[in-house]
PDBQT receptor file of N, H, CA, C and O in Angstrom, charges set to zero:
ATOM      1  N   MET A   1      -3.866  22.883  -4.845  1.00  0.00    +0.000 N 
ATOM      2  CA  MET A   1      -3.474  23.642  -3.683  1.00  0.00    +0.000 C 
ATOM      3  C   MET A   1      -3.850  22.853  -2.426  1.00  0.00    +0.000 C 
ATOM      4  O   MET A   1      -4.949  22.305  -2.341  1.00  0.00    +0.000 OA
ATOM      5  N   SER A   2      -2.956  22.798  -1.470  1.00  0.00    +0.000 N 
ATOM      6  H   SER A   2      -2.063  23.243  -1.539  1.00  0.00    +0.000 HD
ATOM      7  CA  SER A   2      -3.202  22.069  -0.228  1.00  0.00    +0.000 C 
ATOM      8  C   SER A   2      -3.980  22.929   0.750  1.00  0.00    +0.000 C 
ATOM      9  O   SER A   2      -3.811  24.147   0.817  1.00  0.00    +0.000 OA
ATOM     10  N   SER A   3      -4.828  22.268   1.496  1.00  0.00    +0.000 N 
ATOM     11  H   SER A   3      -4.966  21.279   1.442  1.00  0.00    +0.000 HD
ATOM     12  CA  SER A   3      -5.566  22.966   2.539  1.00  0.00    +0.000 C 
ATOM     13  C   SER A   3      -4.892  22.685   3.877  1.00  0.00    +0.000 C 
ATOM     14  O   SER A   3      -4.166  21.699   4.007  1.00  0.00    +0.000 OA
ATOM     15  N   PRO A   4      -5.123  23.542   4.876  1.00  0.00    +0.000 N 
ATOM     16  CA  PRO A   4      -4.540  23.288   6.197  1.00  0.00    +0.000 C 
ATOM     17  C   PRO A   4      -4.993  21.955   6.790  1.00  0.00    +0.000 C 
ATOM     18  O   PRO A   4      -4.224  21.293   7.487  1.00  0.00    +0.000 OA
ATOM     19  N   ILE A   5      -6.231  21.560   6.519  1.00  0.00    +0.000 N 
ATOM     20  H   ILE A   5      -6.856  22.097   5.953  1.00  0.00    +0.000 HD
ATOM     21  CA  ILE A   5      -6.738  20.289   7.039  1.00  0.00    +0.000 C 
ATOM     22  C   ILE A   5      -6.005  19.119   6.379  1.00  0.00    +0.000 C 
ATOM     23  O   ILE A   5      -5.608  18.170   7.056  1.00  0.00    +0.000 OA
ATOM     24  N   ARG A   6      -5.829  19.187   5.070  1.00  0.00    +0.000 N 
ATOM     25  H   ARG A   6      -6.152  19.958   4.520  1.00  0.00    +0.000 HD
ATOM     26  CA  ARG A   6      -5.120  18.129   4.356  1.00  0.00    +0.000 C 
ATOM     27  C   ARG A   6      -3.665  18.054   4.808  1.00  0.00    +0.000 C 
ATOM     28  O   ARG A   6      -3.132  16.963   5.010  1.00  0.00    +0.000 OA
ATOM     29  N   ASP A   7      -3.025  19.205   4.968  1.00  0.00    +0.000 N 
ATOM     30  H   ASP A   7      -3.458  20.092   4.804  1.00  0.00    +0.000 HD
ATOM     31  CA  ASP A   7      -1.637  19.224   5.438  1.00  0.00    +0.000 C 
ATOM     32  C   ASP A   7      -1.521  18.629   6.835  1.00  0.00    +0.000 C 
ATOM     33  O   ASP A   7      -0.574  17.896   7.124  1.00  0.00    +0.000 OA
ATOM     34  N   SER A   8      -2.480  18.941   7.699  1.00  0.00    +0.000 N 
ATOM     35  H   SER A   8      -3.249  19.536   7.464  1.00  0.00    +0.000 HD
ATOM     36  CA  SER A   8      -2.484  18.409   9.054  1.00  0.00    +0.000 C 
ATOM     37  C   SER A   8      -2.667  16.887   9.036  1.00  0.00    +0.000 C 
ATOM     38  O   SER A   8      -2.002  16.169   9.784  1.00  0.00    +0.000 OA
ATOM     39  N   ALA A   9      -3.565  16.404   8.184  1.00  0.00    +0.000 N 
ATOM     40  H   ALA A   9      -4.105  16.987   7.577  1.00  0.00    +0.000 HD
ATOM     41  CA  ALA A   9      -3.800  14.964   8.082  1.00  0.00    +0.000 C 
ATOM     42  C   ALA A   9      -2.543  14.255   7.583  1.00  0.00    +0.000 C 
ATOM     43  O   ALA A   9      -2.184  13.196   8.096  1.00  0.00    +0.000 OA
ATOM     44  N   ARG A  10      -1.883  14.827   6.598  1.00  0.00    +0.000 N 
ATOM     45  H   ARG A  10      -2.175  15.688   6.181  1.00  0.00    +0.000 HD
ATOM     46  CA  ARG A  10      -0.657  14.219   6.075  1.00  0.00    +0.000 C 
ATOM     47  C   ARG A  10       0.444  14.203   7.129  1.00  0.00    +0.000 C 
ATOM     48  O   ARG A  10       1.173  13.220   7.254  1.00  0.00    +0.000 OA
ATOM     49  N   LYS A  11       0.565  15.292   7.886  1.00  0.00    +0.000 N 
ATOM     50  H   LYS A  11      -0.028  16.091   7.784  1.00  0.00    +0.000 HD
ATOM     51  CA  LYS A  11       1.576  15.342   8.945  1.00  0.00    +0.000 C 
ATOM     52  C   LYS A  11       1.279  14.285   9.995  1.00  0.00    +0.000 C 
ATOM     53  O   LYS A  11       2.190  13.606  10.469  1.00  0.00    +0.000 OA
ATOM     54  N   SER A  12       0.021  14.143  10.358  1.00  0.00    +0.000 N 
ATOM     55  H   SER A  12      -0.719  14.695   9.973  1.00  0.00    +0.000 HD
ATOM     56  CA  SER A  12      -0.369  13.139  11.340  1.00  0.00    +0.000 C 
ATOM     57  C   SER A  12      -0.060  11.730  10.837  1.00  0.00    +0.000 C 
ATOM     58  O   SER A  12       0.450  10.899  11.588  1.00  0.00    +0.000 OA
ATOM     59  N   LEU A  13      -0.367  11.463   9.575  1.00  0.00    +0.000 N 
ATOM     60  H   LEU A  13      -0.782  12.138   8.965  1.00  0.00    +0.000 HD
ATOM     61  CA  LEU A  13      -0.077  10.146   8.985  1.00  0.00    +0.000 C 
ATOM     62  C   LEU A  13       1.423   9.884   8.945  1.00  0.00    +0.000 C 
ATOM     63  O   LEU A  13       1.878   8.779   9.243  1.00  0.00    +0.000 OA
ATOM     64  N   ALA A  14       2.179  10.897   8.578  1.00  0.00    +0.000 N 
ATOM     65  H   ALA A  14       1.810  11.794   8.336  1.00  0.00    +0.000 HD
ATOM     66  CA  ALA A  14       3.641  10.739   8.524  1.00  0.00    +0.000 C 
ATOM     67  C   ALA A  14       4.196  10.488   9.921  1.00  0.00    +0.000 C 
ATOM     68  O   ALA A  14       5.064   9.634  10.101  1.00  0.00    +0.000 OA
ATOM     69  N   ASP A  15       3.704  11.223  10.904  1.00  0.00    +0.000 N 
ATOM     70  H   ASP A  15       2.999  11.917  10.759  1.00  0.00    +0.000 HD
ATOM     71  CA  ASP A  15       4.158  11.018  12.283  1.00  0.00    +0.000 C 
ATOM     72  C   ASP A  15       3.843   9.607  12.760  1.00  0.00    +0.000 C 
ATOM     73  O   ASP A  15       4.676   8.970  13.406  1.00  0.00    +0.000 OA
ATOM     74  N   ARG A  16       2.638   9.110  12.447  1.00  0.00    +0.000 N 
ATOM     75  H   ARG A  16       1.961   9.627  11.923  1.00  0.00    +0.000 HD
ATOM     76  CA  ARG A  16       2.257   7.772  12.869  1.00  0.00    +0.000 C 
ATOM     77  C   ARG A  16       3.127   6.722  12.203  1.00  0.00    +0.000 C 
ATOM     78  O   ARG A  16       3.551   5.762  12.847  1.00  0.00    +0.000 OA
ATOM     79  N   LEU A  17       3.396   6.902  10.909  1.00  0.00    +0.000 N 
ATOM     80  H   LEU A  17       3.052   7.682  10.386  1.00  0.00    +0.000 HD
ATOM     81  CA  LEU A  17       4.248   5.953  10.187  1.00  0.00    +0.000 C 
ATOM     82  C   LEU A  17       5.645   5.930  10.781  1.00  0.00    +0.000 C 
ATOM     83  O   LEU A  17       6.194   4.857  11.032  1.00  0.00    +0.000 OA
ATOM     84  N   LEU A  18       6.223   7.094  11.006  1.00  0.00    +0.000 N 
ATOM     85  H   LEU A  18       5.778   7.965  10.802  1.00  0.00    +0.000 HD
ATOM     86  CA  LEU A  18       7.574   7.144  11.555  1.00  0.00    +0.000 C 
ATOM     87  C   LEU A  18       7.633   6.552  12.961  1.00  0.00    +0.000 C 
ATOM     88  O   LEU A  18       8.581   5.841  13.293  1.00  0.00    +0.000 OA
ATOM     89  N   THR A  19       6.638   6.836  13.780  1.00  0.00    +0.000 N 
ATOM     90  H   THR A  19       5.867   7.413  13.510  1.00  0.00    +0.000 HD
ATOM     91  CA  THR A  19       6.594   6.262  15.127  1.00  0.00    +0.000 C 
ATOM     92  C   THR A  19       6.490   4.742  15.062  1.00  0.00    +0.000 C 
ATOM     93  O   THR A  19       7.171   4.039  15.808  1.00  0.00    +0.000 OA
ATOM     94  N   SER A  20       5.640   4.236  14.172  1.00  0.00    +0.000 N 
ATOM     95  H   SER A  20       5.087   4.807  13.566  1.00  0.00    +0.000 HD
ATOM     96  CA  SER A  20       5.487   2.787  14.019  1.00  0.00    +0.000 C 
ATOM     97  C   SER A  20       6.786   2.134  13.576  1.00  0.00    +0.000 C 
ATOM     98  O   SER A  20       7.158   1.071  14.074  1.00  0.00    +0.000 OA
ATOM     99  N   LEU A  21       7.471   2.771  12.642  1.00  0.00    +0.000 N 
ATOM    100  H   LEU A  21       7.169   3.634  12.238  1.00  0.00    +0.000 HD
ATOM    101  CA  LEU A  21       8.736   2.209  12.154  1.00  0.00    +0.000 C 
ATOM    102  C   LEU A  21       9.814   2.262  13.233  1.00  0.00    +0.000 C 
ATOM    103  O   LEU A  21      10.615   1.335  13.353  1.00  0.00    +0.000 OA
ATOM    104  N   GLU A  22       9.838   3.337  14.016  1.00  0.00    +0.000 N 
ATOM    105  H   GLU A  22       9.187   4.090  13.919  1.00  0.00    +0.000 HD
ATOM    106  CA  GLU A  22      10.800   3.412  15.122  1.00  0.00    +0.000 C 
ATOM    107  C   GLU A  22      10.535   2.312  16.142  1.00  0.00    +0.000 C 
ATOM    108  O   GLU A  22      11.474   1.686  16.634  1.00  0.00    +0.000 OA
ATOM    109  N   GLU A  23       9.273   2.070  16.465  1.00  0.00    +0.000 N 
ATOM    110  H   GLU A  23       8.510   2.578  16.066  1.00  0.00    +0.000 HD
ATOM    111  CA  GLU A  23       8.921   1.008  17.406  1.00  0.00    +0.000 C 
ATOM    112  C   GLU A  23       9.311  -0.365  16.851  1.00  0.00    +0.000 C 
ATOM    113  O   GLU A  23       9.786  -1.229  17.587  1.00  0.00    +0.000 OA
ATOM    114  N   LEU A  24       9.108  -0.551  15.561  1.00  0.00    +0.000 N 
ATOM    115  H   LEU A  24       8.722   0.151  14.963  1.00  0.00    +0.000 HD
ATOM    116  CA  LEU A  24       9.487  -1.814  14.922  1.00  0.00    +0.000 C 
ATOM    117  C   LEU A  24      10.992  -2.042  15.053  1.00  0.00    +0.000 C 
ATOM    118  O   LEU A  24      11.425  -3.140  15.402  1.00  0.00    +0.000 OA
ATOM    119  N   VAL A  25      11.783  -1.017  14.776  1.00  0.00    +0.000 N 
ATOM    120  H   VAL A  25      11.431  -0.125  14.492  1.00  0.00    +0.000 HD
ATOM    121  CA  VAL A  25      13.241  -1.133  14.886  1.00  0.00    +0.000 C 
ATOM    122  C   VAL A  25      13.635  -1.438  16.325  1.00  0.00    +0.000 C 
ATOM    123  O   VAL A  25      14.454  -2.324  16.565  1.00  0.00    +0.000 OA
ATOM    124  N   ARG A  26      13.069  -0.722  17.276  1.00  0.00    +0.000 N 
ATOM    125  H   ARG A  26      12.403  -0.002  17.080  1.00  0.00    +0.000 HD
ATOM    126  CA  ARG A  26      13.383  -0.938  18.687  1.00  0.00    +0.000 C 
ATOM    127  C   ARG A  26      13.019  -2.364  19.124  1.00  0.00    +0.000 C 
ATOM    128  O   ARG A  26      13.785  -3.015  19.834  1.00  0.00    +0.000 OA
ATOM    129  N   ARG A  27      11.863  -2.833  18.699  1.00  0.00    +0.000 N 
ATOM    130  H   ARG A  27      11.241  -2.304  18.122  1.00  0.00    +0.000 HD
ATOM    131  CA  ARG A  27      11.400  -4.180  19.055  1.00  0.00    +0.000 C 
ATOM    132  C   ARG A  27      12.342  -5.252  18.497  1.00  0.00    +0.000 C 
ATOM    133  O   ARG A  27      12.704  -6.194  19.202  1.00  0.00    +0.000 OA
ATOM    134  N   HIS A  28      12.733  -5.103  17.241  1.00  0.00    +0.000 N 
ATOM    135  H   HIS A  28      12.440  -4.337  16.668  1.00  0.00    +0.000 HD
ATOM    136  CA  HIS A  28      13.577  -6.122  16.623  1.00  0.00    +0.000 C 
ATOM    137  C   HIS A  28      15.013  -6.055  17.116  1.00  0.00    +0.000 C 
ATOM    138  O   HIS A  28      15.680  -7.085  17.213  1.00  0.00    +0.000 OA
ATOM    139  N   ARG A  29      15.493  -4.873  17.427  1.00  0.00    +0.000 N 
ATOM    140  H   ARG A  29      14.951  -4.036  17.349  1.00  0.00    +0.000 HD
ATOM    141  CA  ARG A  29      16.839  -4.783  18.010  1.00  0.00    +0.000 C 
ATOM    142  C   ARG A  29      16.862  -5.417  19.391  1.00  0.00    +0.000 C 
ATOM    143  O   ARG A  29      17.881  -5.968  19.808  1.00  0.00    +0.000 OA
ATOM    144  N   GLY A  30      15.744  -5.341  20.098  1.00  0.00    +0.000 N 
ATOM    145  H   GLY A  30      14.916  -4.894  19.759  1.00  0.00    +0.000 HD
ATOM    146  CA  GLY A  30      15.650  -5.915  21.431  1.00  0.00    +0.000 C 
ATOM    147  C   GLY A  30      15.681  -7.428  21.441  1.00  0.00    +0.000 C 
ATOM    148  O   GLY A  30      15.886  -8.034  22.493  1.00  0.00    +0.000 OA
ATOM    149  N   LEU A  31      15.482  -8.046  20.299  1.00  0.00    +0.000 N 
ATOM    150  H   LEU A  31      15.315  -7.553  19.444  1.00  0.00    +0.000 HD
ATOM    151  CA  LEU A  31      15.507  -9.510  20.231  1.00  0.00    +0.000 C 
ATOM    152  C   LEU A  31      16.912 -10.065  20.372  1.00  0.00    +0.000 C 
ATOM    153  O   LEU A  31      17.083 -11.250  20.661  1.00  0.00    +0.000 OA
ATOM    154  N   GLY A  32      17.913  -9.235  20.175  1.00  0.00    +0.000 N 
ATOM    155  H   GLY A  32      17.774  -8.272  19.940  1.00  0.00    +0.000 HD
ATOM    156  CA  GLY A  32      19.294  -9.676  20.333  1.00  0.00    +0.000 C 
ATOM    157  C   GLY A  32      19.793 -10.437  19.129  1.00  0.00    +0.000 C 
ATOM    158  O   GLY A  32      19.087 -10.579  18.131  1.00  0.00    +0.000 OA
ATOM    159  N   PRO A  33      21.023 -10.927  19.230  1.00  0.00    +0.000 N 
ATOM    160  CA  PRO A  33      21.612 -11.668  18.104  1.00  0.00    +0.000 C 
ATOM    161  C   PRO A  33      20.815 -12.937  17.798  1.00  0.00    +0.000 C 
ATOM    162  O   PRO A  33      20.376 -13.656  18.695  1.00  0.00    +0.000 OA
ATOM    163  N   GLN A  34      20.650 -13.175  16.532  1.00  0.00    +0.000 N 
ATOM    164  H   GLN A  34      21.006 -12.590  15.803  1.00  0.00    +0.000 HD
ATOM    165  CA  GLN A  34      19.882 -14.342  16.078  1.00  0.00    +0.000 C 
ATOM    166  C   GLN A  34      20.830 -15.419  15.572  1.00  0.00    +0.000 C 
ATOM    167  O   GLN A  34      21.895 -15.120  15.031  1.00  0.00    +0.000 OA
ATOM    168  N   ALA A  35      20.439 -16.653  15.750  1.00  0.00    +0.000 N 
ATOM    169  H   ALA A  35      19.574 -16.895  16.189  1.00  0.00    +0.000 HD
ATOM    170  CA  ALA A  35      21.183 -17.758  15.150  1.00  0.00    +0.000 C 
ATOM    171  C   ALA A  35      21.068 -17.643  13.636  1.00  0.00    +0.000 C 
ATOM    172  O   ALA A  35      20.080 -17.106  13.134  1.00  0.00    +0.000 OA
ATOM    173  N   SER A  36      22.046 -18.131  12.910  1.00  0.00    +0.000 N 
ATOM    174  H   SER A  36      22.848 -18.567  13.317  1.00  0.00    +0.000 HD
ATOM    175  CA  SER A  36      22.061 -17.963  11.456  1.00  0.00    +0.000 C 
ATOM    176  C   SER A  36      20.831 -18.564  10.794  1.00  0.00    +0.000 C 
ATOM    177  O   SER A  36      20.343 -18.020   9.803  1.00  0.00    +0.000 OA
ATOM    178  N   GLU A  37      20.317 -19.674  11.316  1.00  0.00    +0.000 N 
ATOM    179  H   GLU A  37      20.713 -20.116  12.121  1.00  0.00    +0.000 HD
ATOM    180  CA  GLU A  37      19.133 -20.284  10.697  1.00  0.00    +0.000 C 
ATOM    181  C   GLU A  37      17.874 -19.441  10.940  1.00  0.00    +0.000 C 
ATOM    182  O   GLU A  37      16.897 -19.561  10.201  1.00  0.00    +0.000 OA
ATOM    183  N   ASP A  38      17.895 -18.603  11.954  1.00  0.00    +0.000 N 
ATOM    184  H   ASP A  38      18.688 -18.506  12.555  1.00  0.00    +0.000 HD
ATOM    185  CA  ASP A  38      16.750 -17.746  12.242  1.00  0.00    +0.000 C 
ATOM    186  C   ASP A  38      16.829 -16.396  11.544  1.00  0.00    +0.000 C 
ATOM    187  O   ASP A  38      15.819 -15.697  11.462  1.00  0.00    +0.000 OA
ATOM    188  N   SER A  39      17.990 -16.009  11.042  1.00  0.00    +0.000 N 
ATOM    189  H   SER A  39      18.811 -16.576  11.109  1.00  0.00    +0.000 HD
ATOM    190  CA  SER A  39      18.173 -14.659  10.518  1.00  0.00    +0.000 C 
ATOM    191  C   SER A  39      17.331 -14.396   9.273  1.00  0.00    +0.000 C 
ATOM    192  O   SER A  39      16.829 -13.285   9.104  1.00  0.00    +0.000 OA
ATOM    193  N   ALA A  40      17.167 -15.376   8.406  1.00  0.00    +0.000 N 
ATOM    194  H   ALA A  40      17.575 -16.279   8.543  1.00  0.00    +0.000 HD
ATOM    195  CA  ALA A  40      16.343 -15.170   7.204  1.00  0.00    +0.000 C 
ATOM    196  C   ALA A  40      14.881 -14.983   7.590  1.00  0.00    +0.000 C 
ATOM    197  O   ALA A  40      14.195 -14.133   7.022  1.00  0.00    +0.000 OA
ATOM    198  N   LEU A  41      14.407 -15.751   8.530  1.00  0.00    +0.000 N 
ATOM    199  H   LEU A  41      14.963 -16.442   8.992  1.00  0.00    +0.000 HD
ATOM    200  CA  LEU A  41      13.031 -15.611   9.005  1.00  0.00    +0.000 C 
ATOM    201  C   LEU A  41      12.840 -14.258   9.687  1.00  0.00    +0.000 C 
ATOM    202  O   LEU A  41      11.818 -13.600   9.498  1.00  0.00    +0.000 OA
ATOM    203  N   HIS A  42      13.820 -13.853  10.470  1.00  0.00    +0.000 N 
ATOM    204  H   HIS A  42      14.651 -14.388  10.623  1.00  0.00    +0.000 HD
ATOM    205  CA  HIS A  42      13.766 -12.564  11.149  1.00  0.00    +0.000 C 
ATOM    206  C   HIS A  42      13.705 -11.426  10.128  1.00  0.00    +0.000 C 
ATOM    207  O   HIS A  42      12.925 -10.488  10.291  1.00  0.00    +0.000 OA
ATOM    208  N   ALA A  43      14.514 -11.506   9.092  1.00  0.00    +0.000 N 
ATOM    209  H   ALA A  43      15.148 -12.268   8.960  1.00  0.00    +0.000 HD
ATOM    210  CA  ALA A  43      14.506 -10.487   8.039  1.00  0.00    +0.000 C 
ATOM    211  C   ALA A  43      13.156 -10.448   7.329  1.00  0.00    +0.000 C 
ATOM    212  O   ALA A  43      12.657  -9.370   7.006  1.00  0.00    +0.000 OA
ATOM    213  N   GLU A  44      12.565 -11.606   7.085  1.00  0.00    +0.000 N 
ATOM    214  H   GLU A  44      12.970 -12.482   7.347  1.00  0.00    +0.000 HD
ATOM    215  CA  GLU A  44      11.242 -11.661   6.448  1.00  0.00    +0.000 C 
ATOM    216  C   GLU A  44      10.173 -11.030   7.333  1.00  0.00    +0.000 C 
ATOM    217  O   GLU A  44       9.286 -10.336   6.836  1.00  0.00    +0.000 OA
ATOM    218  N   LEU A  45      10.252 -11.264   8.620  1.00  0.00    +0.000 N 
ATOM    219  H   LEU A  45      10.973 -11.828   9.024  1.00  0.00    +0.000 HD
ATOM    220  CA  LEU A  45       9.302 -10.679   9.561  1.00  0.00    +0.000 C 
ATOM    221  C   LEU A  45       9.406  -9.154   9.547  1.00  0.00    +0.000 C 
ATOM    222  O   LEU A  45       8.392  -8.458   9.498  1.00  0.00    +0.000 OA
ATOM    223  N   ILE A  46      10.616  -8.649   9.589  1.00  0.00    +0.000 N 
ATOM    224  H   ILE A  46      11.440  -9.214   9.629  1.00  0.00    +0.000 HD
ATOM    225  CA  ILE A  46      10.823  -7.203   9.544  1.00  0.00    +0.000 C 
ATOM    226  C   ILE A  46      10.273  -6.635   8.234  1.00  0.00    +0.000 C 
ATOM    227  O   ILE A  46       9.564  -5.629   8.239  1.00  0.00    +0.000 OA
ATOM    228  N   ALA A  47      10.598  -7.275   7.126  1.00  0.00    +0.000 N 
ATOM    229  H   ALA A  47      11.174  -8.092   7.122  1.00  0.00    +0.000 HD
ATOM    230  CA  ALA A  47      10.120  -6.795   5.823  1.00  0.00    +0.000 C 
ATOM    231  C   ALA A  47       8.600  -6.797   5.753  1.00  0.00    +0.000 C 
ATOM    232  O   ALA A  47       8.002  -5.865   5.215  1.00  0.00    +0.000 OA
ATOM    233  N   ALA A  48       7.974  -7.831   6.289  1.00  0.00    +0.000 N 
ATOM    234  H   ALA A  48       8.460  -8.588   6.726  1.00  0.00    +0.000 HD
ATOM    235  CA  ALA A  48       6.510  -7.901   6.280  1.00  0.00    +0.000 C 
ATOM    236  C   ALA A  48       5.898  -6.794   7.125  1.00  0.00    +0.000 C 
ATOM    237  O   ALA A  48       4.898  -6.193   6.730  1.00  0.00    +0.000 OA
ATOM    238  N   GLU A  49       6.486  -6.521   8.280  1.00  0.00    +0.000 N 
ATOM    239  H   GLU A  49       7.298  -7.010   8.600  1.00  0.00    +0.000 HD
ATOM    240  CA  GLU A  49       5.958  -5.458   9.133  1.00  0.00    +0.000 C 
ATOM    241  C   GLU A  49       6.123  -4.089   8.487  1.00  0.00    +0.000 C 
ATOM    242  O   GLU A  49       5.215  -3.260   8.562  1.00  0.00    +0.000 OA
ATOM    243  N   VAL A  50       7.261  -3.840   7.856  1.00  0.00    +0.000 N 
ATOM    244  H   VAL A  50       7.998  -4.513   7.795  1.00  0.00    +0.000 HD
ATOM    245  CA  VAL A  50       7.475  -2.566   7.165  1.00  0.00    +0.000 C 
ATOM    246  C   VAL A  50       6.491  -2.427   6.012  1.00  0.00    +0.000 C 
ATOM    247  O   VAL A  50       5.901  -1.363   5.827  1.00  0.00    +0.000 OA
ATOM    248  N   ALA A  51       6.309  -3.484   5.237  1.00  0.00    +0.000 N 
ATOM    249  H   ALA A  51       6.788  -4.349   5.387  1.00  0.00    +0.000 HD
ATOM    250  CA  ALA A  51       5.356  -3.453   4.123  1.00  0.00    +0.000 C 
ATOM    251  C   ALA A  51       3.944  -3.157   4.621  1.00  0.00    +0.000 C 
ATOM    252  O   ALA A  51       3.202  -2.404   3.989  1.00  0.00    +0.000 OA
ATOM    253  N   HIS A  52       3.578  -3.746   5.746  1.00  0.00    +0.000 N 
ATOM    254  H   HIS A  52       4.181  -4.357   6.260  1.00  0.00    +0.000 HD
ATOM    255  CA  HIS A  52       2.259  -3.507   6.328  1.00  0.00    +0.000 C 
ATOM    256  C   HIS A  52       2.095  -2.037   6.730  1.00  0.00    +0.000 C 
ATOM    257  O   HIS A  52       1.075  -1.419   6.425  1.00  0.00    +0.000 OA
ATOM    258  N   GLU A  53       3.090  -1.484   7.409  1.00  0.00    +0.000 N 
ATOM    259  H   GLU A  53       3.919  -1.986   7.657  1.00  0.00    +0.000 HD
ATOM    260  CA  GLU A  53       3.020  -0.080   7.828  1.00  0.00    +0.000 C 
ATOM    261  C   GLU A  53       2.919   0.847   6.613  1.00  0.00    +0.000 C 
ATOM    262  O   GLU A  53       2.148   1.807   6.624  1.00  0.00    +0.000 OA
ATOM    263  N   LEU A  54       3.689   0.561   5.577  1.00  0.00    +0.000 N 
ATOM    264  H   LEU A  54       4.315  -0.219   5.567  1.00  0.00    +0.000 HD
ATOM    265  CA  LEU A  54       3.648   1.386   4.368  1.00  0.00    +0.000 C 
ATOM    266  C   LEU A  54       2.296   1.277   3.670  1.00  0.00    +0.000 C 
ATOM    267  O   LEU A  54       1.765   2.279   3.191  1.00  0.00    +0.000 OA
ATOM    268  N   ALA A  55       1.743   0.089   3.609  1.00  0.00    +0.000 N 
ATOM    269  H   ALA A  55       2.174  -0.725   3.998  1.00  0.00    +0.000 HD
ATOM    270  CA  ALA A  55       0.426  -0.096   2.984  1.00  0.00    +0.000 C 
ATOM    271  C   ALA A  55      -0.653   0.658   3.752  1.00  0.00    +0.000 C 
ATOM    272  O   ALA A  55      -1.539   1.263   3.148  1.00  0.00    +0.000 OA
ATOM    273  N   MET A  56      -0.582   0.624   5.081  1.00  0.00    +0.000 N 
ATOM    274  H   MET A  56       0.138   0.133   5.571  1.00  0.00    +0.000 HD
ATOM    275  CA  MET A  56      -1.555   1.361   5.888  1.00  0.00    +0.000 C 
ATOM    276  C   MET A  56      -1.431   2.863   5.666  1.00  0.00    +0.000 C 
ATOM    277  O   MET A  56      -2.438   3.562   5.549  1.00  0.00    +0.000 OA
ATOM    278  N   ALA A  57      -0.207   3.358   5.608  1.00  0.00    +0.000 N 
ATOM    279  H   ALA A  57       0.611   2.790   5.703  1.00  0.00    +0.000 HD
ATOM    280  CA  ALA A  57       0.003   4.789   5.376  1.00  0.00    +0.000 C 
ATOM    281  C   ALA A  57      -0.476   5.182   3.978  1.00  0.00    +0.000 C 
ATOM    282  O   ALA A  57      -1.129   6.212   3.812  1.00  0.00    +0.000 OA
ATOM    283  N   ARG A  58      -0.158   4.376   2.990  1.00  0.00    +0.000 N 
ATOM    284  H   ARG A  58       0.373   3.539   3.126  1.00  0.00    +0.000 HD
ATOM    285  CA  ARG A  58      -0.581   4.671   1.625  1.00  0.00    +0.000 C 
ATOM    286  C   ARG A  58      -2.109   4.694   1.527  1.00  0.00    +0.000 C 
ATOM    287  O   ARG A  58      -2.678   5.577   0.885  1.00  0.00    +0.000 OA
ATOM    288  N   SER A  59      -2.759   3.740   2.154  1.00  0.00    +0.000 N 
ATOM    289  H   SER A  59      -2.297   3.024   2.675  1.00  0.00    +0.000 HD
ATOM    290  CA  SER A  59      -4.222   3.674   2.144  1.00  0.00    +0.000 C 
ATOM    291  C   SER A  59      -4.816   4.909   2.819  1.00  0.00    +0.000 C 
ATOM    292  O   SER A  59      -5.774   5.494   2.313  1.00  0.00    +0.000 OA
ATOM    293  N   ALA A  60      -4.260   5.299   3.940  1.00  0.00    +0.000 N 
ATOM    294  H   ALA A  60      -3.482   4.823   4.351  1.00  0.00    +0.000 HD
ATOM    295  CA  ALA A  60      -4.761   6.487   4.649  1.00  0.00    +0.000 C 
ATOM    296  C   ALA A  60      -4.562   7.752   3.821  1.00  0.00    +0.000 C 
ATOM    297  O   ALA A  60      -5.428   8.626   3.812  1.00  0.00    +0.000 OA
ATOM    298  N   LEU A  61      -3.442   7.857   3.133  1.00  0.00    +0.000 N 
ATOM    299  H   LEU A  61      -2.738   7.147   3.140  1.00  0.00    +0.000 HD
ATOM    300  CA  LEU A  61      -3.205   9.028   2.280  1.00  0.00    +0.000 C 
ATOM    301  C   LEU A  61      -4.200   9.080   1.126  1.00  0.00    +0.000 C 
ATOM    302  O   LEU A  61      -4.656  10.161   0.754  1.00  0.00    +0.000 OA
ATOM    303  N   HIS A  62      -4.536   7.945   0.565  1.00  0.00    +0.000 N 
ATOM    304  H   HIS A  62      -4.165   7.067   0.867  1.00  0.00    +0.000 HD
ATOM    305  CA  HIS A  62      -5.508   7.917  -0.532  1.00  0.00    +0.000 C 
ATOM    306  C   HIS A  62      -6.901   8.329  -0.057  1.00  0.00    +0.000 C 
ATOM    307  O   HIS A  62      -7.674   8.918  -0.813  1.00  0.00    +0.000 OA
ATOM    308  N   ARG A  63      -7.215   8.015   1.205  1.00  0.00    +0.000 N 
ATOM    309  H   ARG A  63      -6.587   7.537   1.819  1.00  0.00    +0.000 HD
ATOM    310  CA  ARG A  63      -8.523   8.402   1.744  1.00  0.00    +0.000 C 
ATOM    311  C   ARG A  63      -8.630   9.899   1.934  1.00  0.00    +0.000 C 
ATOM    312  O   ARG A  63      -9.724  10.457   1.853  1.00  0.00    +0.000 OA
ATOM    313  N   HIS A  64      -7.506  10.560   2.188  1.00  0.00    +0.000 N 
ATOM    314  H   HIS A  64      -6.617  10.107   2.254  1.00  0.00    +0.000 HD
ATOM    315  CA  HIS A  64      -7.516  11.987   2.418  1.00  0.00    +0.000 C 
ATOM    316  C   HIS A  64      -7.192  12.684   1.131  1.00  0.00    +0.000 C 
ATOM    317  O   HIS A  64      -7.145  13.914   1.090  1.00  0.00    +0.000 OA
TER     318      HIS A  64
């Protein structure tokens, strides 16, 4: 059974994750069109940042 405190913590973690991902999308869209040789590196950077945000959220959920 979930407690109000646990539900609040999960909502806060979810809000932080979604905000972080929205900021990531906004930041990368702001970089503009990339040259083809840069696009693979750009995709790797985005993937690494998303993986980092997900790992942080997963770790925080395990703590609660």
